[in-house]
N, C-alpha and C positions, 0 to 999 in steps of 0.2 A: 504494500500500500504506500502510495506517495505521501510523503510528509510535506506539510506546508510551513515554510519559514516566512514569517512576517518581517518585512524590512520597513522601518519607519524612521522619522526624524522631522524636526521642524523645517520650515522653508529655508532653503539656502544651506542646509547642513551637508549636502553632498550625497543624497540618496541615489541619484542617478549615476554618479561616479561609482559608488559602491555596487550598485546593480550591474553596471557594465563589467566590473571586476569579477563578479560571480558568473556572468555570462562567459567570460574568458575561461572560467573553470568548468565550462559545459553544463552549467545549471540553468534550466529554463527560468526566465524572469518575466513576470506579468507586471506591467506598470499601470496601476489603477487609474492615474490621472490621464494618461494617454488614451486608455480604453474608454474612459468617461467622455473625453472629447469626441471620440468617434460615435459613441452611443448617443451623445447629444445631437447628432445630425440625423438620427432616425426620425421618420415622420411622426410616430406616436409620441416620442419624447418631446419633439418640437411643439407638438400640439399641447401637451401638458404644461410645458414651460410658458407657452403663449397664454394659455388659460389662467395660469397662476400669476404671471408677472406682466402681462399685457403685451400688445404688439409693438409698443414703442421701443422695445429692446431688440427689434429686428430691423435690418436694413433690407427692405423688400422681403424676401423669404429667408434671408441668412441671419442667424443669431449673431448679434454683436456681443461678443464675450466680454469686451471691456465695459460696456454699459451694464451688463448683468453683474460683473464683478464689483462695480461701484455700488450697486444696490445691496448685494449680499454681504459685502465686507463692511458696510456701514450700518446694517440692520441685522442683528443676530437672528431674529425671528424669520427673516427672509432666507437666510442661509439654511436654516432648518427645513424650510419648505423646499428649497432646491435639493438639499440632500435627500429628502423623502422621495423625490422623483428619481434622482440619479442612482442612489446607492442600491436599491433593489435590482435595478437593471445591470449594474456592474457586478453585483454578487452572482446573479444568474449566469452572466457571461463568463465569469471566472470559474464557476463550477464546471461549465462545459470545457473550458480551456484545460483545467486539471485533468479531466477525463482523456483529453487528447495527449496528455503528457504523463500518463500513468506508468510508462516504462522507466521513468526516472525515480530514484529514491527520494529526491528532494526537488521542490520548486520554490521559487522566491515570489512572494506577493508584496510588491512595493507600493506603499500608500502613505501619504503624509498624515492622513487622519485615521490611521489604523485603529486607534483606541476610540476616538470620538465617534466613529461610524459603527463600532461594535464588531468590525471585521476580525479583530484580534481573537475573538472567541473561536474562530475556525482555524487558528494557527497552532501548530505543534510547538514551535519555538518562535521567539521574537528577538530581532536585532534592532537596536536603536542606534542611529547615527547622530553624533553631536559635533558641534563646532562652536567656538566662541561667538557670542551674539554679534559683535561688530564684524567679524568675518562673514557671518551669514548675511547681515544687512548689505555689506559691500558686494557680495556675490549676487544677490538678488537685484540690486540697483543696476549692476553691469549687465546681467542676463536679461532682465525684463525692461530695461530703460525706464525705470520708474523712480519715484521719490522715496526718500527715507520714511516719510510719514505713511505712505501707502504700504511699504514693507512692514512697518511696525503694526499697522492695522491687521495685516495678514498674520503676523506672528502672534498677536494678541487673540486672534480667533482660534488658535490651536493650543493644545496642551503644551505646558512647558517641559523642558528636559527632565526635571526632577520627577514629574508625574510619569513620563514615558519610561525612564530608567527603572523606576520602582516595579514596573510590570514586565521588564525585559530579561531575557536569558543572557544576552550578550550586548555589549556597548562598544561601538567603534568611534573613537575620537578622530575626526577627519580634518586634520590640519595640514599634514604634509604627505605626499603620495607614498614615500618609502615606508613610513610607519603604518600608514593605512593598509598597504599591501601585506605587511607583516601580521597585522591584526586579523585580516581576512584569512591568511594562511593558517593562523592558530585555530580559527573557528572551523575551517575545513578539516583540519587534523582532528579536532575534537569530534566532529561529525563523521569522521572516517570517509571523507570524500576525496 
C-alpha cells in the first residue's frame, strides 16, 4: 500500500524546491496548488465560484485570480467559502492520482495549507519546510512581484511554523541548498528509500 507523505510549509518556505528534490529521488509528487489551479478552470467549479463571488471577478469567461485573491486574503470568511468549493475537488483528484501511483511505496502530497484544509488526516507522515520569515517574504516578493504587505496578509492567513512543526514527523530548514539536500537524504534513509 502506498504511503502518503504530506509536505507543507508557509508561503515562501521553499516547498516547491523540496518537492523537486524528492522528484529527483523518483518519488511521485502531487502539488495541490497547481492541481487546484487546473481544477478551477473546470466549468462546474467556475460556475460555483461565479455563484459565490459574482461575475465581477471574471474577465469575460476567464477567472481573474488576482481579483479573487484580493477578496479572499482580505476577508477570512470568503477564503473559507472558496476552500469549501476547491478542497473537495482537489481531494477527489488526489485520491485518483494515488491510485495511478500505487506501485510506489511513497508519494508526496505538497500543500501549503495541509493542516488548515484537514488534508493532513490522510497522510502517513508529515514534513514541514521552514525558513526565516524575512527570507520567505523576500522570496515571495521576487517570485510573485508583489508587496510586503500582500505577502504578510498571505502569511497571516496560514498556520505559523510552530503550529505546523508540532504536528510534523520531520522538519526541513530550507536556507541553503547543500544543507537542505543533506536533510532530505537523512529523511530518505530513515524511510528506506
